[in-house]
Every structure is written in structure tokens, then in C-alpha cells.
Residue, then its C-alpha position, 0 to 999 in steps of 0.5 A: m118700906n117699899h122701894s119698888l112697885h113690884s115689891a109693894d103689897r096690897a095694902t101699898h098700891l090700894k094707898i098709890v091708887v086713893v091719892a091718885l084720885i083723890a089728886g085727881i079729883s081735887v084736880a077736877a073740882l079746881g078747874i070747875t069753880a076755876r071757870t069763867t061765869a057764863s053772864d061775861s063769856q055768852t054775851a052777843h053784839v050786834i054791829k051794823a053796817t054804815k057804810q060800803i068797802a072795797v076790799t083789793d089786794s095787791g099782790q104783796s106777802t108782808v114779811r114779819 
């Protein structure tokens, strides 16, 4: 068994690449399936103005 990546042979490097590729594909597949559906997040709502309001600034800053 090789305990160092520098002294590893070609088969060991290939195993590392294959495991990393499988892990990357599984993370990407999980991310794609975890998305919300387009019908839930793509709806538009129309808001109509009912009356006019005046917005003023008192000049004071709020510290929270």
C-alpha cells in the first residue's frame, strides 16, 4: 500500500481520479435534483397603486 502520493503508481492515481470524478458527478446530480420547480419560483404578481403617499426623511440615523 502506498502511503504517499509521490510514490504511488499509475493505478493508484487512476483510482483517485475515478473516485473524485464520481464524487463530483454525485454532488452535481444532487444539486440539480434539489432545485425548486420552475412553477413555484417563476410566478409574477402585479401590485396596483391605490393612493399616493409622501415619503420623507427625518435626517436621523437608526442604530440597531
